[in-house]
N, C-alpha and C positions, 0 to 999 in steps of 0.2 A: 503494498500500499504506499500510496506516494506521501510524502510530509505535508506541514503548510507552513509557509514561514509566517509569523507574526511579526508585523510589522511597531511603529509607533502608534501611527497614526489608529487603527486597527485598534490597538490594544485602549489608546483614550476615549478611543468612541466607546469603548465595550466598559469600561468605569465608572468615563461620565455622566450621571445620566442627564447632565443640561447641552451632553453632543447634540447637536442636528441629527448623526451617524449611528446613537443610542442604538433605536432596535431594531437599525437592521445589525451591527455590531451584535446585536445579542442574542439574533436572529441566527446567527451564520454560525456564532461559536457553538450554537444549544448545537446546531446540525454537525458543529466539527465531533464533538463533542457522542452522542448517535453515533455518528457511523466509527466512531473508533480511531482518526486516521490521526497519527503521530504530528506532536506541535512543533516544531525550533521556532529560534531565532537568534541573535549575536549578545553579547555583552555589550553594545554599542545601542544596541538597540534599545535596552535594559536600563542602559547610564541615561540614554532621552528619555525616559518613561520616568523613572525615576525624577527626574532633574525637571519635568511637566507636572507631575504628580507631586509637589515637593512641600506645597502650600496648601493639598487639595486632600481631603478628608479619607482617602481611596488610599492616599500615599505608601499605607503599609502592603496592598496588594504588589505590589513590586515586590519585592521581597521574597515575598513568596510564593509567586511566580519564582524566580530564578530557585529558587530551592527546588520548586517542583520540576521544571526544565534538565534543573543542572542532576539532578536521581535518576531522570526520565534517559537519560543523555539526549538531551535537545536541546541543550545550550552548545554552541557551536560559535 
C-alpha cells in the first residue's frame, strides 16, 4: 500500500477548526485512517507545524504526531 505524505498545510487544516479547509481535512484524514494508509512526513514539516502552532490550543498535537510517526517509521 502506498504511503501518504502529510504536509504542513494539511496538518494545520486538520488541527485548526477555524481553518477554511478544516472540514475537508477531517474527511480526508478519516478516509486515510479507515483505509489504514501508512502516513509519513519529515521533521522539517513538523518543525513548520510546531512554529505555526506555538500559540495555538492544538500545539501539543505536533509532538504527539512526531512520536507516533517516529514509532511507526513514518518520520523520514
